[in-house]
PyMOL Python script that loads the backbone (N, CA, C, O; Angstrom):
from pymol import cmd

cmd.read_pdbstr("""\
ATOM      1  N   MET A   1     136.930 126.718 102.022  1.00  0.00           N
ATOM      2  CA  MET A   1     136.576 125.500 102.930  1.00  0.00           C
ATOM      3  C   MET A   1     135.608 125.767 103.470  1.00  0.00           C
ATOM      4  O   MET A   1     134.909 124.776 103.684  1.00  0.00           O
ATOM      5  N   LYS A   2     135.011 127.145 103.984  1.00  0.00           N
ATOM      6  CA  LYS A   2     133.615 127.162 104.496  1.00  0.00           C
ATOM      7  C   LYS A   2     132.605 126.800 103.629  1.00  0.00           C
ATOM      8  O   LYS A   2     131.614 126.412 104.248  1.00  0.00           O
ATOM      9  N   LYS A   3     132.455 126.776 102.184  1.00  0.00           N
ATOM     10  CA  LYS A   3     131.720 126.212 101.511  1.00  0.00           C
ATOM     11  C   LYS A   3     131.258 124.896 101.313  1.00  0.00           C
ATOM     12  O   LYS A   3     130.133 124.634 100.887  1.00  0.00           O
ATOM     13  N   ILE A   4     132.167 124.012 101.636  1.00  0.00           N
ATOM     14  CA  ILE A   4     132.201 122.479 101.699  1.00  0.00           C
ATOM     15  C   ILE A   4     131.502 122.534 102.974  1.00  0.00           C
ATOM     16  O   ILE A   4     130.398 121.995 103.056  1.00  0.00           O
ATOM     17  N   ILE A   5     132.084 123.200 104.112  1.00  0.00           N
ATOM     18  CA  ILE A   5     131.390 122.832 105.355  1.00  0.00           C
ATOM     19  C   ILE A   5     130.075 122.726 105.381  1.00  0.00           C
ATOM     20  O   ILE A   5     129.339 121.851 105.837  1.00  0.00           O
ATOM     21  N   SER A   6     129.835 123.875 104.754  1.00  0.00           N
ATOM     22  CA  SER A   6     128.095 124.704 104.380  1.00  0.00           C
ATOM     23  C   SER A   6     127.484 123.417 103.659  1.00  0.00           C
ATOM     24  O   SER A   6     126.381 122.980 103.988  1.00  0.00           O
ATOM     25  N   LEU A   7     128.165 122.907 102.782  1.00  0.00           N
ATOM     26  CA  LEU A   7     127.587 122.062 101.772  1.00  0.00           C
ATOM     27  C   LEU A   7     127.572 120.574 102.796  1.00  0.00           C
ATOM     28  O   LEU A   7     126.663 119.787 102.532  1.00  0.00           O
ATOM     29  N   LEU A   8     128.240 120.303 103.584  1.00  0.00           N
ATOM     30  CA  LEU A   8     127.818 118.865 104.374  1.00  0.00           C
ATOM     31  C   LEU A   8     127.249 119.355 105.289  1.00  0.00           C
ATOM     32  O   LEU A   8     127.115 118.419 106.077  1.00  0.00           O
ATOM     33  N   PHE A   9     126.856 120.140 105.678  1.00  0.00           N
ATOM     34  CA  PHE A   9     125.770 120.329 106.815  1.00  0.00           C
ATOM     35  C   PHE A   9     124.486 120.245 106.020  1.00  0.00           C
ATOM     36  O   PHE A   9     123.674 119.403 106.406  1.00  0.00           O
ATOM     37  N   VAL A  10     124.143 121.068 104.855  1.00  0.00           N
ATOM     38  CA  VAL A  10     122.948 121.038 104.281  1.00  0.00           C
ATOM     39  C   VAL A  10     122.520 119.391 103.818  1.00  0.00           C
ATOM     40  O   VAL A  10     121.429 118.825 103.894  1.00  0.00           O
ATOM     41  N   ALA A  11     123.762 118.927 103.346  1.00  0.00           N
ATOM     42  CA  ALA A  11     123.427 117.522 103.258  1.00  0.00           C
ATOM     43  C   ALA A  11     122.917 116.620 104.299  1.00  0.00           C
ATOM     44  O   ALA A  11     121.959 115.848 104.255  1.00  0.00           O
ATOM     45  N   GLY A  12     123.946 116.932 105.470  1.00  0.00           N
ATOM     46  CA  GLY A  12     123.043 116.224 106.584  1.00  0.00           C
ATOM     47  C   GLY A  12     121.921 116.397 107.313  1.00  0.00           C
ATOM     48  O   GLY A  12     121.398 115.545 108.032  1.00  0.00           O
ATOM     49  N   VAL A  13     121.576 117.435 107.138  1.00  0.00           N
ATOM     50  CA  VAL A  13     120.385 118.187 107.519  1.00  0.00           C
ATOM     51  C   VAL A  13     119.125 117.339 106.769  1.00  0.00           C
ATOM     52  O   VAL A  13     118.294 116.664 107.377  1.00  0.00           O
ATOM     53  N   LEU A  14     119.184 117.538 105.279  1.00  0.00           N
ATOM     54  CA  LEU A  14     118.539 116.882 104.272  1.00  0.00           C
ATOM     55  C   LEU A  14     118.173 115.241 104.344  1.00  0.00           C
ATOM     56  O   LEU A  14     117.174 114.606 104.005  1.00  0.00           O
ATOM     57  N   ASN A  15     119.521 114.840 104.976  1.00  0.00           N
ATOM     58  CA  ASN A  15     119.476 113.228 104.839  1.00  0.00           C
ATOM     59  C   ASN A  15     118.566 113.295 106.445  1.00  0.00           C
ATOM     60  O   ASN A  15     117.629 112.497 106.463  1.00  0.00           O
ATOM     61  N   THR A  16     118.695 113.932 107.434  1.00  0.00           N
ATOM     62  CA  THR A  16     118.193 113.453 108.562  1.00  0.00           C
ATOM     63  C   THR A  16     117.010 114.065 108.540  1.00  0.00           C
ATOM     64  O   THR A  16     116.420 113.935 109.612  1.00  0.00           O
ATOM     65  N   VAL A  17     116.264 114.861 107.507  1.00  0.00           N
ATOM     66  CA  VAL A  17     114.892 115.001 107.282  1.00  0.00           C
ATOM     67  C   VAL A  17     114.063 114.252 106.481  1.00  0.00           C
ATOM     68  O   VAL A  17     112.840 114.121 106.420  1.00  0.00           O
ATOM     69  N   ALA A  18     115.039 113.769 105.849  1.00  0.00           N
ATOM     70  CA  ALA A  18     114.348 112.297 104.437  1.00  0.00           C
ATOM     71  C   ALA A  18     114.293 111.019 105.324  1.00  0.00           C
ATOM     72  O   ALA A  18     113.355 110.253 105.105  1.00  0.00           O
ATOM     73  N   ALA A  19     115.303 110.655 106.429  1.00  0.00           N
ATOM     74  CA  ALA A  19     115.173 109.718 107.707  1.00  0.00           C
ATOM     75  C   ALA A  19     114.436 109.626 108.119  1.00  0.00           C
ATOM     76  O   ALA A  19     114.604 108.544 108.680  1.00  0.00           O
ATOM     77  N   GLN A  20     113.113 110.094 108.482  1.00  0.00           N
ATOM     78  CA  GLN A  20     112.674 110.536 109.817  1.00  0.00           C
ATOM     79  C   GLN A  20     111.374 109.031 109.214  1.00  0.00           C
ATOM     80  O   GLN A  20     110.915 108.666 108.132  1.00  0.00           O
ATOM     81  N   LYS A  21     111.269 108.671 110.400  1.00  0.00           N
ATOM     82  CA  LYS A  21     110.375 107.161 110.373  1.00  0.00           C
ATOM     83  C   LYS A  21     108.958 107.659 111.292  1.00  0.00           C
ATOM     84  O   LYS A  21     109.047 108.354 112.304  1.00  0.00           O
ATOM     85  N   ILE A  22     107.860 107.234 110.810  1.00  0.00           N
ATOM     86  CA  ILE A  22     106.670 107.545 111.281  1.00  0.00           C
ATOM     87  C   ILE A  22     106.223 106.028 112.049  1.00  0.00           C
ATOM     88  O   ILE A  22     106.180 104.922 111.510  1.00  0.00           O
ATOM     89  N   THR A  23     105.992 106.291 113.114  1.00  0.00           N
ATOM     90  CA  THR A  23     105.133 104.970 113.813  1.00  0.00           C
ATOM     91  C   THR A  23     103.605 105.453 114.212  1.00  0.00           C
ATOM     92  O   THR A  23     103.375 106.650 114.383  1.00  0.00           O
ATOM     93  N   MET A  24     102.488 104.367 114.362  1.00  0.00           N
ATOM     94  CA  MET A  24     101.272 104.561 114.677  1.00  0.00           C
ATOM     95  C   MET A  24     101.118 103.600 115.501  1.00  0.00           C
ATOM     96  O   MET A  24     101.362 102.427 115.218  1.00  0.00           O
ATOM     97  N   TYR A  25     100.542 104.148 117.016  1.00  0.00           N
ATOM     98  CA  TYR A  25     100.289 103.415 117.735  1.00  0.00           C
ATOM     99  C   TYR A  25      98.479 103.198 117.902  1.00  0.00           C
ATOM    100  O   TYR A  25      97.770 104.204 117.884  1.00  0.00           O
ATOM    101  N   SER A  26      97.908 101.915 118.047  1.00  0.00           N
ATOM    102  CA  SER A  26      96.375 101.766 118.227  1.00  0.00           C
ATOM    103  C   SER A  26      95.976 100.807 119.003  1.00  0.00           C
ATOM    104  O   SER A  26      96.286  99.619 118.930  1.00  0.00           O
ATOM    105  N   THR A  27      95.205 101.380 119.838  1.00  0.00           N
ATOM    106  CA  THR A  27      94.198 100.032 120.951  1.00  0.00           C
ATOM    107  C   THR A  27      93.013  99.881 120.118  1.00  0.00           C
ATOM    108  O   THR A  27      92.357 100.744 119.535  1.00  0.00           O
ATOM    109  N   THR A  28      92.812  98.176 120.195  1.00  0.00           N
ATOM    110  CA  THR A  28      91.799  97.899 119.808  1.00  0.00           C
ATOM    111  C   THR A  28      90.901  96.932 121.003  1.00  0.00           C
ATOM    112  O   THR A  28      91.090  97.101 122.208  1.00  0.00           O
ATOM    113  N   ALA A  29      90.035  96.040 120.530  1.00  0.00           N
ATOM    114  CA  ALA A  29      89.402  95.441 121.422  1.00  0.00           C
ATOM    115  C   ALA A  29      89.991  94.293 121.941  1.00  0.00           C
ATOM    116  O   ALA A  29      89.702  93.848 123.052  1.00  0.00           O
ATOM    117  N   SER A  30      90.797  93.797 121.194  1.00  0.00           N
ATOM    118  CA  SER A  30      91.854  92.648 121.640  1.00  0.00           C
ATOM    119  C   SER A  30      93.498  93.022 121.850  1.00  0.00           C
ATOM    120  O   SER A  30      94.302  92.295 122.434  1.00  0.00           O
ATOM    121  N   GLU A  31      93.769  94.204 121.290  1.00  0.00           N
ATOM    122  CA  GLU A  31      95.266  94.344 121.652  1.00  0.00           C
ATOM    123  C   GLU A  31      95.413  95.960 122.050  1.00  0.00           C
ATOM    124  O   GLU A  31      94.718  96.910 121.688  1.00  0.00           O
ATOM    125  N   ARG A  32      96.331  95.928 122.745  1.00  0.00           N
ATOM    126  CA  ARG A  32      96.284  97.290 123.240  1.00  0.00           C
ATOM    127  C   ARG A  32      97.444  98.191 122.688  1.00  0.00           C
ATOM    128  O   ARG A  32      98.424  97.479 122.906  1.00  0.00           O
ATOM    129  N   TRP A  33      97.805  99.087 122.232  1.00  0.00           N
ATOM    130  CA  TRP A  33      99.268  99.561 122.084  1.00  0.00           C
ATOM    131  C   TRP A  33      99.948  98.986 121.193  1.00  0.00           C
ATOM    132  O   TRP A  33     101.142  98.759 121.391  1.00  0.00           O
ATOM    133  N   THR A  34      99.249  98.590 119.886  1.00  0.00           N
ATOM    134  CA  THR A  34      99.870  97.617 119.121  1.00  0.00           C
ATOM    135  C   THR A  34     100.543  99.102 118.169  1.00  0.00           C
ATOM    136  O   THR A  34      99.937 100.173 118.138  1.00  0.00           O
ATOM    137  N   SER A  35     101.891  98.857 117.452  1.00  0.00           N
ATOM    138  CA  SER A  35     102.430  99.664 117.118  1.00  0.00           C
ATOM    139  C   SER A  35     102.598  99.056 115.498  1.00  0.00           C
ATOM    140  O   SER A  35     102.707  97.845 115.304  1.00  0.00           O
ATOM    141  N   GLN A  36     102.603 100.137 114.279  1.00  0.00           N
ATOM    142  CA  GLN A  36     102.486  99.934 112.923  1.00  0.00           C
ATOM    143  C   GLN A  36     103.538 100.974 112.444  1.00  0.00           C
ATOM    144  O   GLN A  36     103.721 102.091 112.928  1.00  0.00           O
ATOM    145  N   LYS A  37     104.020 100.551 111.678  1.00  0.00           N
ATOM    146  CA  LYS A  37     105.040 101.790 110.702  1.00  0.00           C
ATOM    147  C   LYS A  37     104.183 102.150 109.840  1.00  0.00           C
ATOM    148  O   LYS A  37     103.316 101.324 109.554  1.00  0.00           O
ATOM    149  N   VAL A  38     104.169 103.159 109.333  1.00  0.00           N
ATOM    150  CA  VAL A  38     103.494 104.310 108.289  1.00  0.00           C
ATOM    151  C   VAL A  38     104.535 104.423 107.076  1.00  0.00           C
ATOM    152  O   VAL A  38     105.750 104.598 107.171  1.00  0.00           O
ATOM    153  N   THR A  39     104.114 104.345 106.436  1.00  0.00           N
ATOM    154  CA  THR A  39     105.014 104.792 104.757  1.00  0.00           C
ATOM    155  C   THR A  39     104.332 105.642 104.458  1.00  0.00           C
ATOM    156  O   THR A  39     103.113 105.545 104.594  1.00  0.00           O
ATOM    157  N   VAL A  40     105.034 106.936 103.866  1.00  0.00           N
ATOM    158  CA  VAL A  40     104.496 107.991 103.474  1.00  0.00           C
ATOM    159  C   VAL A  40     104.855 107.841 101.945  1.00  0.00           C
ATOM    160  O   VAL A  40     105.956 107.442 101.565  1.00  0.00           O
ATOM    161  N   LEU A  41     103.702 108.242 101.004  1.00  0.00           N
ATOM    162  CA  LEU A  41     103.675 107.858  99.556  1.00  0.00           C
ATOM    163  C   LEU A  41     103.849 108.993  98.962  1.00  0.00           C
ATOM    164  O   LEU A  41     102.795 109.599  98.765  1.00  0.00           O
ATOM    165  N   LYS A  42     105.263 109.758  98.426  1.00  0.00           N
ATOM    166  CA  LYS A  42     105.121 110.821  97.685  1.00  0.00           C
ATOM    167  C   LYS A  42     104.423 110.888  96.297  1.00  0.00           C
ATOM    168  O   LYS A  42     104.042 111.936  95.777  1.00  0.00           O
ATOM    169  N   HIS A  43     104.305 109.702  95.783  1.00  0.00           N
ATOM    170  CA  HIS A  43     103.395 109.924  94.595  1.00  0.00           C
ATOM    171  C   HIS A  43     102.111 108.960  94.490  1.00  0.00           C
ATOM    172  O   HIS A  43     102.247 107.754  94.284  1.00  0.00           O
ATOM    173  N   ALA A  44     101.355 109.329  94.584  1.00  0.00           N
ATOM    174  CA  ALA A  44     100.046 108.266  94.941  1.00  0.00           C
ATOM    175  C   ALA A  44      99.823 107.588  93.698  1.00  0.00           C
ATOM    176  O   ALA A  44      99.894 108.312  92.705  1.00  0.00           O
ATOM    177  N   SER A  45      99.512 106.088  93.465  1.00  0.00           N
ATOM    178  CA  SER A  45      99.156 105.642  92.265  1.00  0.00           C
ATOM    179  C   SER A  45      97.288 105.571  92.167  1.00  0.00           C
ATOM    180  O   SER A  45      96.626 105.580  91.129  1.00  0.00           O
ATOM    181  N   GLN A  46      96.827 105.508  93.440  1.00  0.00           N
ATOM    182  CA  GLN A  46      95.111 105.561  93.373  1.00  0.00           C
ATOM    183  C   GLN A  46      94.902 106.813  93.438  1.00  0.00           C
ATOM    184  O   GLN A  46      95.647 107.719  93.812  1.00  0.00           O
ATOM    185  N   THR A  47      93.657 106.828  92.986  1.00  0.00           N
ATOM    186  CA  THR A  47      92.704 108.405  92.901  1.00  0.00           C
ATOM    187  C   THR A  47      92.514 108.578  94.506  1.00  0.00           C
ATOM    188  O   THR A  47      92.191 107.523  95.054  1.00  0.00           O
ATOM    189  N   PRO A  48      92.646 109.664  95.342  1.00  0.00           N
ATOM    190  CA  PRO A  48      91.848 109.838  96.227  1.00  0.00           C
ATOM    191  C   PRO A  48      90.714 109.242  96.715  1.00  0.00           C
ATOM    192  O   PRO A  48      90.057 108.627  95.876  1.00  0.00           O
ATOM    193  N   GLU A  49      90.219 109.258  98.069  1.00  0.00           N
ATOM    194  CA  GLU A  49      89.024 108.884  98.217  1.00  0.00           C
ATOM    195  C   GLU A  49      88.030 110.289  99.041  1.00  0.00           C
ATOM    196  O   GLU A  49      86.851 110.231  99.389  1.00  0.00           O
ATOM    197  N   VAL A  50      88.914 111.379  99.164  1.00  0.00           N
ATOM    198  CA  VAL A  50      88.285 112.557  99.562  1.00  0.00           C
ATOM    199  C   VAL A  50      88.554 113.506  98.763  1.00  0.00           C
ATOM    200  O   VAL A  50      89.574 113.431  98.077  1.00  0.00           O
ATOM    201  N   SER A  51      87.815 114.459  98.688  1.00  0.00           N
ATOM    202  CA  SER A  51      88.180 115.439  97.649  1.00  0.00           C
ATOM    203  C   SER A  51      87.981 116.958  98.492  1.00  0.00           C
ATOM    204  O   SER A  51      86.952 116.970  99.168  1.00  0.00           O
ATOM    205  N   VAL A  52      88.555 117.847  98.536  1.00  0.00           N
ATOM    206  CA  VAL A  52      88.199 118.650  98.928  1.00  0.00           C
ATOM    207  C   VAL A  52      88.276 120.064  97.844  1.00  0.00           C
ATOM    208  O   VAL A  52      89.144 120.214  96.984  1.00  0.00           O
ATOM    209  N   TYR A  53      87.161 121.015  98.127  1.00  0.00           N
ATOM    210  CA  TYR A  53      86.709 121.829  96.954  1.00  0.00           C
ATOM    211  C   TYR A  53      87.274 123.085  98.062  1.00  0.00           C
ATOM    212  O   TYR A  53      86.874 122.958  99.220  1.00  0.00           O
ATOM    213  N   MET A  54      87.959 123.989  97.832  1.00  0.00           N
ATOM    214  CA  MET A  54      88.246 125.276  98.376  1.00  0.00           C
ATOM    215  C   MET A  54      87.495 126.249  97.514  1.00  0.00           C
ATOM    216  O   MET A  54      87.744 127.390  97.901  1.00  0.00           O
ATOM    217  N   ASP A  55      86.950 126.239  96.839  1.00  0.00           N
ATOM    218  CA  ASP A  55      86.116 127.439  95.813  1.00  0.00           C
ATOM    219  C   ASP A  55      84.589 127.192  96.412  1.00  0.00           C
ATOM    220  O   ASP A  55      83.913 128.220  96.364  1.00  0.00           O
ATOM    221  N   SER A  56      83.966 126.136  96.921  1.00  0.00           N
ATOM    222  CA  SER A  56      82.827 126.162  97.224  1.00  0.00           C
ATOM    223  C   SER A  56      82.188 125.339  98.091  1.00  0.00           C
ATOM    224  O   SER A  56      82.646 124.238  98.398  1.00  0.00           O
ATOM    225  N   LEU A  57      81.019 125.838  98.576  1.00  0.00           N
ATOM    226  CA  LEU A  57      80.591 125.390  99.835  1.00  0.00           C
ATOM    227  C   LEU A  57      79.481 124.412  99.858  1.00  0.00           C
ATOM    228  O   LEU A  57      78.306 124.682 100.108  1.00  0.00           O
ATOM    229  N   LEU A  58      80.004 123.166  99.552  1.00  0.00           N
ATOM    230  CA  LEU A  58      79.030 122.177  99.872  1.00  0.00           C
ATOM    231  C   LEU A  58      78.515 121.342 100.982  1.00  0.00           C
ATOM    232  O   LEU A  58      77.541 120.590 100.976  1.00  0.00           O
ATOM    233  N   GLN A  59      79.509 121.666 102.121  1.00  0.00           N
ATOM    234  CA  GLN A  59      79.043 121.048 103.469  1.00  0.00           C
ATOM    235  C   GLN A  59      79.784 121.832 104.531  1.00  0.00           C
ATOM    236  O   GLN A  59      80.968 122.171 104.531  1.00  0.00           O
ATOM    237  N   HIS A  60      78.705 122.081 105.569  1.00  0.00           N
ATOM    238  CA  HIS A  60      79.593 122.747 106.677  1.00  0.00           C
ATOM    239  C   HIS A  60      80.071 122.028 107.759  1.00  0.00           C
ATOM    240  O   HIS A  60      79.491 121.374 108.626  1.00  0.00           O
ATOM    241  N   VAL A  61      81.417 122.308 107.514  1.00  0.00           N
ATOM    242  CA  VAL A  61      82.048 121.092 109.083  1.00  0.00           C
ATOM    243  C   VAL A  61      82.389 121.655 109.863  1.00  0.00           C
ATOM    244  O   VAL A  61      83.203 122.578 109.855  1.00  0.00           O
ATOM    245  N   THR A  62      81.479 120.921 111.204  1.00  0.00           N
ATOM    246  CA  THR A  62      81.465 121.460 112.239  1.00  0.00           C
ATOM    247  C   THR A  62      83.005 120.873 113.187  1.00  0.00           C
ATOM    248  O   THR A  62      83.639 121.645 113.906  1.00  0.00           O
ATOM    249  N   GLY A  63      83.245 119.939 113.063  1.00  0.00           N
ATOM    250  CA  GLY A  63      84.495 119.468 113.584  1.00  0.00           C
ATOM    251  C   GLY A  63      85.141 118.241 112.765  1.00  0.00           C
ATOM    252  O   GLY A  63      84.433 117.473 112.113  1.00  0.00           O
ATOM    253  N   PHE A  64      86.525 118.116 112.846  1.00  0.00           N
ATOM    254  CA  PHE A  64      87.331 117.274 112.176  1.00  0.00           C
ATOM    255  C   PHE A  64      88.198 116.799 113.270  1.00  0.00           C
ATOM    256  O   PHE A  64      88.861 117.475 114.056  1.00  0.00           O
ATOM    257  N   GLY A  65      88.077 115.522 113.183  1.00  0.00           N
ATOM    258  CA  GLY A  65      89.374 114.473 113.719  1.00  0.00           C
ATOM    259  C   GLY A  65      88.963 114.262 115.739  1.00  0.00           C
ATOM    260  O   GLY A  65      88.124 114.696 116.528  1.00  0.00           O
ATOM    261  N   GLY A  66      89.794 113.622 115.762  1.00  0.00           N
ATOM    262  CA  GLY A  66      89.049 113.400 117.592  1.00  0.00           C
ATOM    263  C   GLY A  66      89.775 111.915 117.708  1.00  0.00           C
ATOM    264  O   GLY A  66      90.060 111.111 116.820  1.00  0.00           O
ATOM    265  N   THR A  67      89.942 111.867 118.970  1.00  0.00           N
ATOM    266  CA  THR A  67      90.110 110.309 119.519  1.00  0.00           C
ATOM    267  C   THR A  67      89.788 110.268 121.087  1.00  0.00           C
ATOM    268  O   THR A  67      89.941 111.165 121.916  1.00  0.00           O
ATOM    269  N   PHE A  68      89.327 109.044 121.244  1.00  0.00           N
ATOM    270  CA  PHE A  68      88.874 108.720 122.521  1.00  0.00           C
ATOM    271  C   PHE A  68      89.841 107.567 123.039  1.00  0.00           C
ATOM    272  O   PHE A  68      89.832 106.426 122.576  1.00  0.00           O
ATOM    273  N   ASN A  69      90.583 107.961 123.943  1.00  0.00           N
ATOM    274  CA  ASN A  69      91.523 106.890 124.454  1.00  0.00           C
ATOM    275  C   ASN A  69      91.466 106.569 126.126  1.00  0.00           C
ATOM    276  O   ASN A  69      90.585 106.844 126.940  1.00  0.00           O
ATOM    277  N   GLU A  70      92.592 105.968 126.277  1.00  0.00           N
ATOM    278  CA  GLU A  70      92.132 105.516 127.557  1.00  0.00           C
ATOM    279  C   GLU A  70      92.320 106.533 129.028  1.00  0.00           C
ATOM    280  O   GLU A  70      91.897 106.413 130.178  1.00  0.00           O
ATOM    281  N   ILE A  71      93.320 107.739 128.214  1.00  0.00           N
ATOM    282  CA  ILE A  71      93.537 108.762 129.189  1.00  0.00           C
ATOM    283  C   ILE A  71      91.840 109.272 129.445  1.00  0.00           C
ATOM    284  O   ILE A  71      91.104 109.153 130.425  1.00  0.00           O
ATOM    285  N   GLY A  72      91.649 109.817 128.227  1.00  0.00           N
ATOM    286  CA  GLY A  72      90.007 110.564 128.144  1.00  0.00           C
ATOM    287  C   GLY A  72      89.034 109.553 129.172  1.00  0.00           C
ATOM    288  O   GLY A  72      88.138 110.069 129.840  1.00  0.00           O
ATOM    289  N   TRP A  73      89.242 108.410 129.215  1.00  0.00           N
ATOM    290  CA  TRP A  73      88.403 107.671 129.822  1.00  0.00           C
ATOM    291  C   TRP A  73      88.813 107.666 131.182  1.00  0.00           C
ATOM    292  O   TRP A  73      87.983 107.404 132.052  1.00  0.00           O
ATOM    293  N   ASN A  74      90.161 107.960 131.511  1.00  0.00           N
ATOM    294  CA  ASN A  74      90.048 107.941 133.074  1.00  0.00           C
ATOM    295  C   ASN A  74      89.585 109.423 133.511  1.00  0.00           C
ATOM    296  O   ASN A  74      88.997 109.539 134.586  1.00  0.00           O
ATOM    297  N   ALA A  75      89.848 110.636 132.660  1.00  0.00           N
ATOM    298  CA  ALA A  75      89.019 111.938 133.096  1.00  0.00           C
ATOM    299  C   ALA A  75      87.955 112.102 132.835  1.00  0.00           C
ATOM    300  O   ALA A  75      87.468 113.165 133.221  1.00  0.00           O
ATOM    301  N   LEU A  76      87.198 111.273 132.164  1.00  0.00           N
ATOM    302  CA  LEU A  76      85.581 111.202 132.268  1.00  0.00           C
ATOM    303  C   LEU A  76      85.040 110.125 133.548  1.00  0.00           C
ATOM    304  O   LEU A  76      83.835 109.952 133.733  1.00  0.00           O
ATOM    305  N   GLN A  77      85.823 109.613 134.177  1.00  0.00           N
ATOM    306  CA  GLN A  77      85.209 108.604 135.577  1.00  0.00           C
ATOM    307  C   GLN A  77      85.716 109.874 136.230  1.00  0.00           C
ATOM    308  O   GLN A  77      85.028 109.535 137.193  1.00  0.00           O
ATOM    309  N   SER A  78      86.135 110.745 136.531  1.00  0.00           N
ATOM    310  CA  SER A  78      86.421 111.622 137.763  1.00  0.00           C
ATOM    311  C   SER A  78      85.396 112.649 137.563  1.00  0.00           C
ATOM    312  O   SER A  78      85.515 113.623 138.305  1.00  0.00           O
ATOM    313  N   LEU A  79      84.336 112.666 136.671  1.00  0.00           N
ATOM    314  CA  LEU A  79      83.240 113.670 136.399  1.00  0.00           C
ATOM    315  C   LEU A  79      82.087 113.010 137.328  1.00  0.00           C
ATOM    316  O   LEU A  79      81.830 111.821 137.140  1.00  0.00           O
ATOM    317  N   SER A  80      81.455 113.656 138.221  1.00  0.00           N
ATOM    318  CA  SER A  80      80.201 113.406 138.850  1.00  0.00           C
ATOM    319  C   SER A  80      79.227 112.909 137.505  1.00  0.00           C
ATOM    320  O   SER A  80      79.472 113.057 136.308  1.00  0.00           O
ATOM    321  N   GLY A  81      78.040 112.269 138.158  1.00  0.00           N
ATOM    322  CA  GLY A  81      77.083 111.645 137.437  1.00  0.00           C
ATOM    323  C   GLY A  81      76.007 113.317 136.817  1.00  0.00           C
ATOM    324  O   GLY A  81      75.233 113.253 135.862  1.00  0.00           O
ATOM    325  N   ARG A  82      76.201 114.355 137.466  1.00  0.00           N
ATOM    326  CA  ARG A  82      75.339 115.397 137.220  1.00  0.00           C
ATOM    327  C   ARG A  82      75.921 116.248 136.204  1.00  0.00           C
ATOM    328  O   ARG A  82      75.211 117.167 135.794  1.00  0.00           O
ATOM    329  N   THR A  83      77.213 116.096 135.667  1.00  0.00           N
ATOM    330  CA  THR A  83      78.072 116.789 134.703  1.00  0.00           C
ATOM    331  C   THR A  83      77.615 116.375 133.340  1.00  0.00           C
ATOM    332  O   THR A  83      78.177 116.819 132.339  1.00  0.00           O
TER     333      THR A  83
END
""", "prot")
cmd.dss("prot")
cmd.show_as("cartoon", "prot")
cmd.util.cbc("prot")
cmd.orient("prot")
C-alpha cells in the first residue's frame, strides 16, 4: 500500500512540474504590460544563434542581461541632478 501511495505521489509531482506554464510580460511604446505565452521547446529544430565556448576565451563579458522598466524610472526620478 505504501508503494502505491508513494508512486501516486511521485506521479502527481512530476505531472505538476511538467504542467507549469510560462507567461512573459512586456511593455512597448504603444502597449503596456502585454502578456504572451511562452513555449519551451525540448528539442530545437534550428541551429542556435549564440554559441558559448567554455574552453576558450574569445571575448571578455563585463555584464549580461538587464532591463529598464517603469519601477526603475521612478527610482531614477528620485535622484538629484548631481548624482
